VOPAGU-2260 file (C-alpha; in pm, 1 decimal, decimal comma):
REM VOPAGU-2260
SITE   aa  ch    i         X         Y         Z
SITE  MET   A    0   -1178,6   -1325,5     186,2
SITE  ALA   A    1   -1050,9   -1584,5     434,8
SITE  ASP   A    2    -734,8   -1632,6     228,6
SITE  ARG   A    3    -658,4   -1264,3     172,0
SITE  PRO   A    4    -306,8   -1153,1     271,4
SITE  TYR   A    5    -233,6   -1079,6     634,6
SITE  THR   A    6    -238,9    -699,7     615,3
SITE  LEU   A    7     -21,8    -469,2     824,4
SITE  LEU   A    8     -80,1     -93,3     807,5
SITE  SER   A    9     230,2     109,8     893,1
SITE  CYS   A   10     241,3     487,1     928,5
SITE  GLY   A   11     370,6     778,4    1132,4
SITE  MET   A   12     190,2    1092,0    1242,0
SITE  SER   A   13     239,5    1409,1    1441,0
SITE  ILE   A   14      85,0    1453,3    1785,2
SITE  ASP   A   15    -205,8    1634,4    1618,7
SITE  GLY   A   16    -268,9    1353,9    1367,2
SITE  TYR   A   17     -97,2    1469,6    1046,7
SITE  LEU   A   18     105,0    1252,0     808,3
SITE  ASP   A   19     303,7    1539,5     660,2
SITE  SER   A   20     328,2    1916,1     642,5
SITE  ALA   A   21     136,0    2129,4     394,7
SITE  GLY   A   22     458,1    2252,0     233,0
SITE  GLY   A   23     659,6    2100,2     -48,5
SITE  ALA   A   24     937,4    1943,7     161,3
SITE  ARG   A   25     858,6    1606,1     314,9
SITE  LEU   A   26     821,7    1616,7     692,9
SITE  ARG   A   27    1052,2    1374,3     871,7
SITE  LEU   A   28     838,2    1220,5    1145,2
SITE  SER   A   29    1052,6     925,7    1250,1
SITE  ASN   A   30    1413,8     856,6    1342,3
SITE  ALA   A   31    1690,9     620,4    1232,0
SITE  ALA   A   32    1604,7     346,9    1482,1
SITE  ASP   A   33    1240,4     343,8    1376,3
SITE  PHE   A   34    1331,2     345,7    1006,4
SITE  ASP   A   35    1533,7      31,5    1076,2
SITE  ARG   A   36    1230,6    -125,5    1247,9
SITE  VAL   A   37    1019,6     -49,3     941,2
SITE  ASP   A   38    1292,0    -200,7     724,0
SITE  ALA   A   39    1268,9    -522,7     926,1
SITE  GLU   A   40     891,1    -526,7     878,0
SITE  ARG   A   41     933,8    -478,2     503,4
SITE  ALA   A   42    1171,7    -772,1     490,8
SITE  ARG   A   43     902,3    -995,4     645,2
SITE  CYS   A   44     644,3    -904,2     381,5
SITE  ASP   A   45     566,3   -1034,2      35,0
SITE  ALA   A   46     439,1    -697,7     -97,1
SITE  ILE   A   47     433,4    -329,8      -1,8
SITE  LEU   A   48     144,5    -106,8    -112,2
SITE  VAL   A   49     120,3     271,9    -135,7
SITE  GLY   A   50    -119,7     504,9    -314,9
SITE  ALA   A   51     -40,5     684,9    -638,7
SITE  ALA   A   52     -27,5    1019,2    -456,3
SITE  THR   A   53     252,9     883,1    -238,0
SITE  VAL   A   54     442,7     767,4    -547,0
SITE  ARG   A   55     412,0    1115,7    -695,3
SITE  SER   A   56     478,6    1324,6    -383,7
SITE  ASP   A   57     732,1    1118,6    -185,7
SITE  ASN   A   58     901,4     923,4    -468,2
SITE  PRO   A   59     959,7     621,5    -239,3
SITE  ARG   A   60    1192,7     338,6    -334,5
SITE  LEU   A   61    1018,1      85,1    -106,5
SITE  LEU   A   62    1324,1    -138,8     -86,5
SITE  VAL   A   63    1468,7    -340,8     199,7
SITE  ARG   A   64    1768,8    -131,2     295,9
SITE  SER   A   65    1965,4    -376,6     511,3
SITE  ALA   A   66    2207,4    -591,1     311,1
SITE  GLY   A   67    2172,5    -865,6     570,5
SITE  ARG   A   68    1794,4    -873,3     539,3
SITE  ARG   A   69    1813,3    -874,0     160,0
SITE  ALA   A   70    2054,7   -1166,6     172,3
SITE  GLU   A   71    1829,0   -1352,6     413,2
SITE  ARG   A   72    1534,1   -1311,0     176,4
SITE  GLN   A   73    1740,0   -1433,6    -118,2
SITE  ALA   A   74    1852,6   -1735,9      84,0
SITE  ARG   A   75    1483,6   -1824,9     115,8
SITE  GLY   A   76    1437,7   -1799,9    -260,2
SITE  LEU   A   77    1274,0   -1456,1    -248,3
SITE  PRO   A   78    1367,8   -1134,4    -429,0
SITE  PRO   A   79    1579,2    -893,8    -218,7
SITE  SER   A   80    1277,1    -669,3    -161,8
SITE  PRO   A   81     901,2    -732,7    -167,1
SITE  VAL   A   82     673,8    -677,7    -465,6
SITE  LYS   A   83     572,2    -311,5    -499,3
SITE  VAL   A   84     203,4    -229,4    -540,8
SITE  THR   A   85      15,2      92,3    -607,5
SITE  LEU   A   86    -339,0     186,0    -704,6
SITE  THR   A   87    -461,9     475,3    -914,6
SITE  ARG   A   88    -790,8     600,3   -1056,8
SITE  CYS   A   89    -648,4     792,2   -1351,6
SITE  GLY   A   90    -307,4     636,1   -1420,1
SITE  ASP   A   91    -117,0     959,8   -1358,2
SITE  LEU   A   92     210,8     795,3   -1258,9
SITE  PRO   A   93     562,7     891,3   -1375,5
SITE  ALA   A   94     742,5     594,9   -1533,0
SITE  GLY   A   95    1071,7     737,3   -1406,8
SITE  ALA   A   96     968,8     731,8   -1040,1
SITE  ASP   A   97    1192,7     536,4    -802,6
SITE  PHE   A   98     896,4     308,9    -732,3
SITE  PHE   A   99     938,2     169,5   -1085,7
SITE  THR   A  100    1309,4     209,9   -1156,3
SITE  THR   A  101    1466,1      69,4    -838,5
SITE  GLY   A  102    1480,5    -292,3    -726,3
SITE  CYS   A  103    1428,8    -615,2    -918,4
SITE  SER   A  104    1097,5    -724,0    -767,0
SITE  ASP   A  105     770,1    -701,3    -958,8
SITE  LYS   A  106     576,1    -373,8    -971,5
SITE  LEU   A  107     196,3    -389,8    -989,1
SITE  VAL   A  108     -37,7    -101,6   -1071,9
SITE  TYR   A  109    -412,1    -147,5   -1012,1
SITE  CYS   A  110    -644,3      86,8   -1198,6
SITE  PRO   A  111    -999,2      89,1   -1341,9
SITE  ALA   A  112   -1067,4     -20,9   -1698,7
SITE  PRO   A  113   -1119,6     334,1   -1835,2
SITE  ALA   A  114    -760,3     422,4   -1738,1
SITE  ALA   A  115    -591,9      86,9   -1796,3
SITE  THR   A  116    -488,5     133,3   -2160,6
SITE  ARG   A  117    -336,8     477,9   -2115,7
SITE  THR   A  118    -165,3     362,8   -1795,4
SITE  ARG   A  119      -1,8      73,7   -1983,5
SITE  ASP   A  120     103,0     316,5   -2257,7
SITE  ARG   A  121     248,1     555,6   -2000,1
SITE  LEU   A  122     438,9     294,2   -1799,5
SITE  GLY   A  123     546,5      58,6   -2075,5
SITE  THR   A  124     746,2    -233,5   -1939,4
SITE  VAL   A  125     828,9     -90,5   -1595,1
SITE  ALA   A  126     516,1    -236,4   -1431,8
SITE  THR   A  127     228,5    -477,0   -1474,9
SITE  VAL   A  128    -102,2    -288,9   -1498,1
SITE  VAL   A  129    -398,7    -479,9   -1354,7
SITE  ASP   A  130    -745,8    -383,4   -1479,7
SITE  THR   A  131    -982,1    -368,5   -1179,4
SITE  GLY   A  132   -1302,5    -343,4   -1382,4
SITE  PRO   A  133   -1545,7     -76,6   -1503,0
SITE  GLU   A  134   -1598,3     104,7   -1171,7
SITE  GLU   A  135   -1416,8     437,3   -1138,2
SITE  ASP   A  136   -1292,0     360,3    -787,8
SITE  VAL   A  137   -1041,8      84,7    -718,7
SITE  ASP   A  138   -1178,8    -180,0    -482,9
SITE  VAL   A  139    -914,1    -261,1    -221,9
SITE  ALA   A  140   -1089,8    -588,5    -134,6
SITE  GLY   A  141   -1048,3    -694,5    -496,5
SITE  ILE   A  142    -681,6    -598,6    -482,7
SITE  ALA   A  143    -635,7    -810,8    -171,1
SITE  ASP   A  144    -795,5   -1108,4    -345,0
SITE  ASP   A  145    -581,1   -1063,2    -655,1
SITE  LEU   A  146    -261,5   -1032,2    -451,7
SITE  SER   A  147    -348,1   -1350,9    -267,7
SITE  GLY   A  148    -376,2   -1526,2    -604,0
SITE  ARG   A  149     -29,2   -1396,7    -689,5
SITE  GLY   A  150     121,2   -1560,2    -381,9
SITE  VAL   A  151     119,0   -1259,7    -147,8
SITE  ASN   A  152      59,3   -1388,4     203,5
SITE  ARG   A  153     172,5   -1083,3     399,6
SITE  LEU   A  154      99,8    -729,4     276,8
SITE  MET   A  155     236,9    -406,2     421,2
SITE  VAL   A  156      36,8     -88,3     348,1
SITE  GLU   A  157     240,6     228,9     398,5
SITE  GLY   A  158      -8,6     497,8     297,4
SITE  GLY   A  159     -98,1     761,9     230,1
SITE  GLY   A  160    -409,9     871,5     411,7
SITE  SER   A  161    -657,8     785,7     136,8
SITE  VAL   A  162    -528,0     429,3     105,5
SITE  LEU   A  163    -516,5     382,8     483,1
SITE  THR   A  164    -876,9     502,0     500,0
SITE  GLN   A  165    -983,6     256,3     229,9
SITE  PHE   A  166    -825,4     -45,1     399,1
SITE  LEU   A  167    -955,0      50,2     742,7
SITE  THR   A  168   -1312,2     126,6     639,9
SITE  ALA   A  169   -1321,8    -196,4     435,2
SITE  ASP   A  170   -1215,5    -386,6     749,5
SITE  LEU   A  171    -918,7    -536,0     564,5
SITE  ALA   A  172    -649,1    -455,4     821,3
SITE  ASP   A  173    -521,1    -714,0    1065,7
SITE  GLU   A  174    -264,5    -497,0    1239,1
SITE  LEU   A  175    -173,5    -127,6    1268,1
SITE  HIS   A  176     168,7      11,7    1354,2
SITE  LEU   A  177     121,4     378,1    1437,2
SITE  VAL   A  178     427,0     586,6    1522,3
SITE  VAL   A  179     363,1     917,7    1699,7
SITE  ALA   A  180     628,7    1186,5    1653,5
SITE  PRO   A  181     687,7    1454,6    1921,5
SITE  LEU   A  182     577,7    1751,0    1712,4
SITE  PHE   A  183     272,8    1941,8    1594,8
SITE  VAL   A  184     192,1    2037,8    1236,6
SITE  GLY   A  185     -94,2    2274,8    1317,2
SITE  ASP   A  186    -208,0    2326,7     958,9
SITE  SER   A  187    -544,1    2195,2     838,9
SITE  ARG   A  188    -417,3    2196,2     479,6
SITE  ALA   A  189    -177,2    1912,9     562,9
SITE  PRO   A  190    -273,2    1547,1     501,1
SITE  ARG   A  191    -427,4    1372,8     798,6
SITE  LEU   A  192    -386,5    1012,2     907,6
SITE  VAL   A  193    -728,6     918,0     766,8
SITE  GLY   A  194   -1020,4    1087,1     596,0
SITE  ASP   A  195   -1392,4    1064,0     659,4
SITE  GLY   A  196   -1546,9     719,3     662,2
SITE  ARG   A  197   -1734,8     454,4     856,2
SITE  PHE   A  198   -1469,6     269,2    1053,0
SITE  PRO   A  199   -1530,6     -65,4    1224,5
SITE  TRP   A  200   -1369,2      58,3    1547,1
SITE  THR   A  201   -1594,4     292,7    1740,9
SITE  ALA   A  202   -1681,7     379,1    2099,0
SITE  ASP   A  203   -1875,7      51,1    2108,3
SITE  ARG   A  204   -1603,6    -156,3    1940,4
SITE  ARG   A  205   -1266,0     -32,0    2047,3
SITE  ALA   A  206    -947,9    -149,2    1876,3
SITE  THR   A  207    -716,9    -365,8    2087,4
SITE  LEU   A  208    -389,1    -204,5    2190,0
SITE  ALA   A  209    -137,8    -488,4    2159,5
SITE  GLY   A  210     179,8    -303,5    2249,4
SITE  VAL   A  211     349,9      27,6    2323,9
SITE  ARG   A  212     719,1      83,4    2259,8
SITE  GLN   A  213     938,6     390,0    2288,8
SITE  ILE   A  214    1190,7     415,6    2005,6
SITE  GLY   A  215    1412,2     713,2    2077,0
SITE  ASP   A  216    1190,8    1020,6    2064,8
SITE  VAL   A  217     892,2     848,4    1899,3
SITE  VAL   A  218     634,8     602,0    2030,8
SITE  LEU   A  219     512,1     294,2    1844,9
SITE  LEU   A  220     150,7     196,2    1912,7
SITE  ARG   A  221      64,9    -152,2    1791,1
SITE  TYR   A  222    -304,0    -234,9    1743,1
SITE  ALA   A  223    -466,9    -571,4    1678,4
SITE  LEU   A  224    -748,9    -510,2    1430,4
SITE  SER   A  225    -868,3    -862,9    1352,6
SITE  GLU   A  226    -885,2   -1212,6    1490,4
SITE  ARG   A  227    -597,5   -1299,1    1259,5
SITE  PHE   A  228    -360,4   -1070,6    1452,4
SITE  CYS   A  229     -25,1   -1240,7    1503,5
SITE  ALA   A  230     136,8   -1130,1    1827,1
SITE  GLU   A  231     479,5   -1269,3    1740,8
SITE  ALA   A  232     508,7   -1135,0    1385,3
SITE  GLY   A  233     581,3    -774,3    1477,1
SITE  GLU   A  234     816,7    -831,9    1770,0
SITE  GLY   A  235    1184,2    -750,9    1757,5
């Protein structure tokens, strides 16, 4: 795993640790200045990964928004936006989602063998479906290895909570950008930042806080989670 992609986890949460509300409308946790910061981070990456639930519920485009950043990527021989990646156990993904229909970069879907055929039938030509093997769960370490083989050197994971939990408990994260919004959700039905699991960072092995930055009414906490942490990469 020494050559796996440098992996940045990026997410926002409420003061009480929720990623969203329990209702149907998406909760806006960040602000325009922070969205622009995230856009700059996307532009530095080779691939962006989200879970299938995020594709279904948030319908993200996962594109670099800034025309200047897109042009800079193209000047370096890269597509305007990074490769889009998702993982699914059952293949329940809408082919018409913005994840698949926007942008010219490759779209990769990782799913277990039992769901691979029907996922290819469902998605057709809008994405490349990668068979992860006979196990029902998708192994994120295997995804990291496969992405490395596809030329992905820097990976940005944007959620949701299940995917963040998988990368953290597998000790595959090098860096965490955690934005805290000045609000409470106060509803246990809402999705939390992470689920249950055995995390490498405990009372006996605390994560390293590498930076704190106020961005308007939110706060960015930057954590170094591995020895590969690059202090310069997330500045600016």
